[in-house]
DSSP file (Angstrom, degrees, kcal/mol; ACC not computed):
  #  RESIDUE AA STRUCTURE BP1 BP2  ACC     N-H-->O    O-->H-N    N-H-->O    O-->H-N    TCO  KAPPA ALPHA  PHI   PSI    X-CA   Y-CA   Z-CA
    1    1 A M              0   0    0      0, 0.0     2,-0.4     0, 0.0     0, 0.0   0.000 360.0 360.0 360.0 127.3   69.9  169.1  -36.8
    2    2 A T        -     0   0    0      1,-0.0     2,-0.5     0, 0.0     0, 0.0  -0.707 360.0-141.7 -91.5 137.4   68.2  167.3  -39.7
    3    3 A V        -     0   0    0     -2,-0.4     2,-0.0     1,-0.0    -1,-0.0  -0.837  21.8-121.8 -99.6 133.9   68.3  163.5  -39.9
    4    4 A S     >  -     0   0    0     -2,-0.5     4,-2.2     1,-0.1     5,-0.2  -0.298  17.9-117.8 -72.1 157.6   68.8  162.0  -43.3
    5    5 A K  H  > S+     0   0    0      1,-0.2     4,-2.4     2,-0.2     5,-0.2   0.867 116.1  54.8 -61.7 -36.9   66.2  159.6  -44.8
    6    6 A S  H  > S+     0   0    0      2,-0.2     4,-2.4     1,-0.2    -1,-0.2   0.875 107.6  49.3 -67.1 -35.6   68.9  156.9  -44.9
    7    7 A Q  H  > S+     0   0    0      2,-0.2     4,-2.4     1,-0.2    -2,-0.2   0.906 110.6  50.1 -68.8 -41.0   69.6  157.3  -41.2
    8    8 A L  H  X S+     0   0    0     -4,-2.2     4,-2.2     2,-0.2    -2,-0.2   0.914 112.4  47.9 -60.3 -43.1   65.8  157.2  -40.4
    9    9 A K  H  X S+     0   0    0     -4,-2.4     4,-2.5     2,-0.2    -2,-0.2   0.914 110.8  50.5 -64.0 -44.2   65.6  154.0  -42.5
   10   10 A A  H  X S+     0   0    0     -4,-2.4     4,-2.4     1,-0.2    -2,-0.2   0.897 110.6  49.6 -63.0 -40.3   68.6  152.5  -40.7
   11   11 A S  H  X S+     0   0    0     -4,-2.4     4,-2.5     2,-0.2    -1,-0.2   0.905 110.6  50.1 -64.6 -41.3   67.1  153.2  -37.3
   12   12 A Q  H  X S+     0   0    0     -4,-2.2     4,-2.0     2,-0.2    -2,-0.2   0.911 111.1  48.6 -63.5 -43.0   63.8  151.7  -38.3
   13   13 A V  H  X S+     0   0    0     -4,-2.5     4,-2.1     2,-0.2    -2,-0.2   0.912 110.9  51.1 -63.2 -43.3   65.5  148.5  -39.5
   14   14 A Y  H  X S+     0   0    0     -4,-2.4     4,-1.9     1,-0.2    -2,-0.2   0.933 109.3  50.0 -60.6 -46.5   67.6  148.3  -36.3
   15   15 A R  H  < S+     0   0    0     -4,-2.5    -1,-0.2     1,-0.2    -2,-0.2   0.875 111.4  49.3 -61.5 -37.3   64.4  148.6  -34.2
   16   16 A K  H  < S+     0   0    0     -4,-2.0    -1,-0.2     1,-0.2    -2,-0.2   0.869 114.6  44.2 -68.9 -36.2   62.7  145.9  -36.2
   17   17 A R  H  < S+     0   0    0     -4,-2.1    -2,-0.2     1,-0.2    -1,-0.2   0.721 123.7  35.1 -80.0 -21.7   65.7  143.6  -35.9
   18   18 A N     X  +     0   0    0     -4,-1.9     4,-2.5    -5,-0.2    -1,-0.2  -0.434  66.4 150.3-130.5  58.5   66.3  144.3  -32.1
   19   19 A P  H  > S+     0   0    0      0, 0.0     4,-2.4     0, 0.0     5,-0.2   0.875  75.0  49.1 -64.3 -38.1   62.8  144.8  -30.6
   20   20 A E  H  > S+     0   0    0      2,-0.2     4,-2.7     1,-0.2     5,-0.2   0.933 114.1  44.8 -67.2 -44.8   63.8  143.5  -27.1
   21   21 A R  H  > S+     0   0    0      2,-0.2     4,-2.8     1,-0.2     5,-0.2   0.909 113.7  50.7 -65.7 -40.6   66.9  145.6  -26.9
   22   22 A T  H  X S+     0   0    0     -4,-2.5     4,-1.9     2,-0.2    -2,-0.2   0.922 112.7  46.2 -61.8 -44.7   65.0  148.7  -28.2
   23   23 A A  H  X S+     0   0    0     -4,-2.4     4,-2.4    -5,-0.2    -2,-0.2   0.923 113.7  49.3 -63.8 -44.5   62.2  148.2  -25.6
   24   24 A Y  H  X S+     0   0    0     -4,-2.7     4,-2.7     1,-0.2    -2,-0.2   0.936 111.7  46.8 -61.4 -48.5   64.7  147.6  -22.8
   25   25 A T  H  X S+     0   0    0     -4,-2.8     4,-2.5     1,-0.2    -1,-0.2   0.843 111.3  52.6 -67.4 -31.8   66.8  150.7  -23.6
   26   26 A T  H  X S+     0   0    0     -4,-1.9     4,-2.4    -5,-0.2    -1,-0.2   0.937 111.5  45.8 -65.8 -46.4   63.6  152.8  -23.9
   27   27 A L  H  X S+     0   0    0     -4,-2.4     4,-2.3     2,-0.2    -2,-0.2   0.920 114.1  49.0 -61.0 -43.9   62.4  151.7  -20.5
   28   28 A R  H  X S+     0   0    0     -4,-2.7     4,-2.5     1,-0.2     5,-0.2   0.929 111.2  49.0 -62.1 -46.1   65.9  152.3  -19.0
   29   29 A R  H  X S+     0   0    0     -4,-2.5     4,-2.6     1,-0.2    -1,-0.2   0.899 110.8  50.8 -61.7 -41.8   66.1  155.8  -20.5
   30   30 A N  H  X S+     0   0    0     -4,-2.4     4,-2.2     2,-0.2    -1,-0.2   0.904 110.4  49.4 -63.4 -41.4   62.7  156.7  -19.2
   31   31 A A  H  X S+     0   0    0     -4,-2.3     4,-2.4     2,-0.2    -2,-0.2   0.938 113.1  45.9 -63.3 -46.9   63.5  155.5  -15.7
   32   32 A F  H  X S+     0   0    0     -4,-2.5     4,-3.1     1,-0.2     5,-0.3   0.893 110.9  53.4 -64.2 -39.3   66.8  157.5  -15.7
   33   33 A N  H  X S+     0   0    0     -4,-2.6     4,-1.3    -5,-0.2    -1,-0.2   0.903 110.1  48.0 -61.9 -40.2   65.0  160.6  -17.1
   34   34 A F  H  < S+     0   0    0     -4,-2.2     4,-0.3     2,-0.2    -2,-0.2   0.937 117.2  41.3 -65.3 -45.9   62.4  160.4  -14.3
   35   35 A V  H  < S+     0   0    0     -4,-2.4     3,-0.3     1,-0.2    -2,-0.2   0.917 129.1  28.6 -69.6 -43.6   65.0  160.0  -11.5
   36   36 A N  H >X S+     0   0    0     -4,-3.1     3,-1.5    -5,-0.2     4,-0.6   0.430  92.7  99.4 -97.4  -0.7   67.5  162.5  -12.9
   37   37 A G  H >X  +     0   0    0     -4,-1.3     4,-1.0     1,-0.3     3,-0.5   0.725  66.3  72.3 -63.7 -24.1   65.1  164.8  -14.7
   38   38 A Y  H 34 S+     0   0    0     -3,-0.3    -1,-0.3    -4,-0.3    -2,-0.1   0.818 107.3  36.5 -61.1 -30.0   65.0  167.4  -11.9
   39   39 A Q  H <4 S+     0   0    0     -3,-1.5    -1,-0.2     1,-0.1    -2,-0.2   0.560 104.6  72.5 -97.4 -10.0   68.5  168.5  -12.9
   40   40 A K  H << S-     0   0    0     -4,-0.6    -2,-0.2    -3,-0.5    -1,-0.1   0.812  83.3-144.8 -81.7 -30.9   68.2  168.1  -16.7
   41   41 A G     X  +     0   0    0     -4,-1.0     4,-0.8     1,-0.2     3,-0.5  -0.358  55.4  74.7  88.3-179.8   66.0  170.9  -17.7
   42   42 A G  H  > S-     0   0    0      1,-0.2     4,-2.2     2,-0.2     5,-0.2  -0.311 106.9 -23.4  75.3-156.9   63.5  170.8  -20.5
   43   43 A K  H  > S+     0   0    0      1,-0.2     4,-2.5     2,-0.2    -1,-0.2   0.856 134.7  54.6 -61.7 -38.9   60.1  169.0  -20.4
   44   44 A T  H  > S+     0   0    0     -3,-0.5     4,-2.3     1,-0.2    -1,-0.2   0.945 110.3  45.0 -63.3 -48.1   61.1  166.6  -17.6
   45   45 A E  H  X S+     0   0    0     -4,-0.8     4,-2.4     1,-0.2    -1,-0.2   0.908 112.9  51.6 -62.6 -41.9   62.1  169.3  -15.2
   46   46 A K  H  X S+     0   0    0     -4,-2.2     4,-0.7     1,-0.2    -1,-0.2   0.910 110.5  48.6 -61.4 -42.5   59.0  171.3  -16.0
   47   47 A A  H >< S+     0   0    0     -4,-2.5     6,-0.6     1,-0.2     3,-0.5   0.912 113.1  47.0 -64.9 -41.9   56.8  168.4  -15.4
   48   48 A I  H 3< S+     0   0    0     -4,-2.3     9,-0.3     1,-0.2    -2,-0.2   0.877 115.3  45.5 -67.8 -37.7   58.5  167.6  -12.1
   49   49 A K  H 3< S+     0   0    0     -4,-2.4    -1,-0.2    -5,-0.2    -2,-0.2   0.490  92.4 107.0 -85.5  -3.0   58.3  171.2  -10.9
   50   50 A S  S <X S-     0   0    0     -4,-0.7     4,-3.1    -3,-0.5     5,-0.3  -0.145  91.3 -97.4 -66.7 170.9   54.7  171.6  -12.0
   51   51 A D  H  > S+     0   0    0      1,-0.2     4,-1.1     2,-0.2     5,-0.1   0.936 126.5  41.6 -55.3 -48.2   51.9  171.9   -9.4
   52   52 A Y  H  > S+     0   0    0      1,-0.2     4,-1.2     2,-0.2     3,-0.5   0.949 117.0  47.0 -65.5 -49.4   51.2  168.2   -9.9
   53   53 A G  H  > S+     0   0    0     -6,-0.6     4,-3.1     1,-0.2     3,-0.5   0.893 108.0  54.5 -62.0 -42.5   54.8  167.0  -10.0
   54   54 A S  H  < S+     0   0    0     -4,-3.1     4,-0.3     1,-0.2    -1,-0.2   0.792 109.6  49.3 -66.0 -25.6   55.9  169.0   -7.0
   55   55 A E  H  < S+     0   0    0     -4,-1.1    -1,-0.2    -3,-0.5     4,-0.2   0.760 125.4  25.8 -79.3 -25.8   53.2  167.4   -4.9
   56   56 A H  H  X S+     0   0    0     -4,-1.2     4,-2.6    -3,-0.5     5,-0.2   0.643  95.3  86.4-114.7 -19.4   54.0  163.8   -6.0
   57   57 A Y  H  X S+     0   0    0     -4,-3.1     4,-2.4    -9,-0.3     5,-0.2   0.900  91.7  46.8 -59.1 -48.9   57.7  163.6   -7.1
   58   58 A F  H  > S+     0   0    0     -4,-0.3     4,-2.1     1,-0.2    -1,-0.2   0.939 115.7  45.4 -59.8 -48.8   59.3  163.0   -3.7
   59   59 A D  H  > S+     0   0    0      1,-0.2     4,-2.4    -4,-0.2    -1,-0.2   0.879 112.0  52.5 -63.3 -38.4   56.7  160.2   -2.8
   60   60 A D  H  X S+     0   0    0     -4,-2.6     4,-2.5     2,-0.2    -1,-0.2   0.891 108.3  50.7 -65.6 -38.6   57.1  158.7   -6.2
   61   61 A L  H  X S+     0   0    0     -4,-2.4     4,-2.5    -5,-0.2    -2,-0.2   0.903 109.9  50.2 -64.5 -40.2   60.9  158.5   -5.8
   62   62 A K  H  X S+     0   0    0     -4,-2.1     4,-2.2     2,-0.2    -2,-0.2   0.915 111.1  48.7 -63.7 -42.7   60.5  156.9   -2.4
   63   63 A D  H  X S+     0   0    0     -4,-2.4     4,-2.4     1,-0.2    -2,-0.2   0.910 112.0  49.5 -61.1 -42.6   58.1  154.3   -3.9
   64   64 A L  H  X S+     0   0    0     -4,-2.5     4,-2.6     2,-0.2    -2,-0.2   0.894 108.1  53.7 -63.5 -40.6   60.6  153.7   -6.7
   65   65 A Q  H  X S+     0   0    0     -4,-2.5     4,-2.2     2,-0.2    -2,-0.2   0.921 109.9  47.4 -59.7 -45.5   63.3  153.3   -4.2
   66   66 A N  H  X S+     0   0    0     -4,-2.2     4,-2.1     1,-0.2    -2,-0.2   0.913 112.6  48.9 -63.1 -42.9   61.3  150.6   -2.4
   67   67 A D  H  X S+     0   0    0     -4,-2.4     4,-2.5     1,-0.2    -2,-0.2   0.884 110.1  51.9 -64.8 -38.2   60.5  148.8   -5.6
   68   68 A L  H  X S+     0   0    0     -4,-2.6     4,-2.5     2,-0.2    -1,-0.2   0.908 107.9  51.4 -64.3 -41.8   64.2  148.9   -6.7
   69   69 A K  H  X S+     0   0    0     -4,-2.2     4,-2.2     1,-0.2    -2,-0.2   0.920 111.7  47.4 -60.6 -43.3   65.2  147.4   -3.3
   70   70 A K  H  X S+     0   0    0     -4,-2.1     4,-2.0     2,-0.2    -2,-0.2   0.914 111.9  49.7 -64.0 -43.6   62.7  144.6   -3.8
   71   71 A A  H  X S+     0   0    0     -4,-2.5     4,-1.3     1,-0.2    -2,-0.2   0.890 110.7  49.9 -64.1 -39.4   63.8  144.0   -7.4
   72   72 A I  H  X S+     0   0    0     -4,-2.5     4,-0.8     1,-0.2     3,-0.3   0.914 109.2  52.1 -65.8 -42.7   67.5  143.8   -6.4
   73   73 A E  H >< S+     0   0    0     -4,-2.2     3,-0.7     1,-0.2    -1,-0.2   0.883 106.7  53.7 -62.2 -38.1   66.7  141.3   -3.6
   74   74 A K  H 3< S+     0   0    0     -4,-2.0    -1,-0.2     1,-0.2    -2,-0.2   0.828 107.8  51.3 -65.0 -30.8   64.9  139.1   -6.1
   75   75 A L  H 3<        0   0    0     -4,-1.3    -1,-0.2    -3,-0.3    -2,-0.2   0.624 360.0 360.0 -83.3 -13.1   67.9  139.0   -8.3
   76   76 A K    <<        0   0    0     -4,-0.8    -1,-0.2    -3,-0.7    -2,-0.1   0.496 360.0 360.0 -72.1 360.0   70.3  138.0   -5.6
């Protein structure tokens, strides 16, 4: 699917006007992709199932779980 020049320009303008929201949604999307990537297919699944990923993914998820619990407690 080809994106028009006007759509690219509009996206660029939006990112410039909303840098915090753009940064936040990018971080959020990356986190969800990492957590759910095993089922998604594509590059994320390949990276997770690679030699390196298969050795580290479970432990990284556990570390993330602990960090999430701490972050939630701080917000209470």
